[in-house]
N, C-alpha and C positions, 0 to 999 in steps of 0.2 A: 504494500500500500504506500509506503514511504517513497518507493521508486517512482511513483506517478505524482504524488503530492508535492514533493519538493520542486521538480521541474515546473509544475503548474504554478506554484507560488512564485518561482523565479520569473515566469512569463508575466504574471500579474504585476510584479514589481517593475519589470521592464516597461510594461504598458503604462504604468502610472508615471514613471520617469519621463518617458517620451511624450505622454499626454501633457505634462507640465511644460515641457519644452515647446510643444506646438501651441499651447495657450499663450506663452510669453512671446513667441516669435511666430505670429500667424502668417505664414507664407505657403503658397500652394506647393512649390517644389519641395519644401521641407516636409510638408504633410504627406506628399507622395512617397518620399524616402522613408518616413516613419511607418506608413502603411506597409510598404514593401518589407521593412525590417520585422514588423510584427507578424506579417504573413510567413516569412521565412522561419522565424522562431517557432511559430505555432506548427508549421509543417514539420520542423525538426522534432518537436514534441510528439506530434501525431505519428510520424514515421520512424521514430527512434528505435533503438534495439528492443527486441521482445522482452517482456518482463519475466 
């Protein structure tokens, strides 16, 4: 259970950090890079090594 919970928590912390960044610097190109980053992190979490 911890093998899935800890990476999920890390993804939430990353999303919170990047969300604050986008709120403080509201630029379209930065928002697209943040979305791509979150997508790749979520994909890595989803397709990671089997538990």
